[in-house]
N, C-alpha and C positions, 0 to 999 in steps of 0.2 A: 382446458386452459389454453390460452393463446400461445402460439409458437412464432418466434421472430426469425425471418429469413434475410440473409444478405443477398443483395443483387448488385453485381459488379459489371464492369465494361459497358456502362450505359452511355449512350450518345449524350452530348451536352444539350441536345434539343429535346430530350425526353422529359416529360412533365409527370407529376404525381398522378394525374388523371389517366395517363397512358398505362402506368404500372397497375393502378387499381383496376382498370378495364381488363388487362391481361390476366391478372391473378384471380379476379372474381369468378372466372369460369371454373375454378378449382375449389371454391368454397367461400366462406365468409371472410372478407378482408376487414380486419379490425382497424388497421392504420397503415399509412404509407408515408415515408419520409425520404426525400432525396437530399443528400448532404451537400451543402453549399459552402463556398469559401466565405468567411465572415467579412473580408474586406471588399471583395468584388461582387459577391452574391451569385457568382457563376457556379454551376454544378461541378462537383468534384468527380463525377463519373460513377458514383455508387450510391446505394440507398438501402433502405430496409422496408420490408413488408411484413406485417404481423397478421398471420392467419388465425382463424377461429380455434383450431385444435390440431393435434399432431397428425391425424390422418389427412386433413386438408393440406397441411404444410408439406407432407411427403408427396402427395399428389401434385402439388404445385412445383416442387423441386423436379420431380420426374417429368412433368409436362413442359417446363419452361427452360431448364438448364440447357444451354447451347442453342436455344431458339433465337430467331432474328427479331429484334425490336429496334425500330428506327434505323435500320441498316447496320446494326451491331449484333454479334453473337453474345448474348448475355450469359453471365455465370451466376448460378443460383445455388446456394447451399444454406445450411442452418447457421444462423448468426452465433458467434462465440462471444462470451462476456469479455469486455475489455478489462485487461488487468489494471488494478488500481496502482497508481503511482504514489509513492510517498513524497510528501512535501518537505524536502530537506532545505530548510532556510538556516543559514548560519548567522 
């Protein structure tokens, strides 16, 4: 089962292809998504990489956390589920 990783402290010049290339050396990269501002389209400085399985995800965390990518020391860890917000409309 695929495991999603959070990748933070990305340079605004980093593209999804850069992340795919970096993480592919640790296993199968299922998907890559850099989060962008919906108004400007600019990167928000973080993204997500989905690895093929738990072992590949752990190898990617160990191999990339703190490493340099486009001049920035990236932070990589397991992605946490976003808590659901209740829609309180009065």
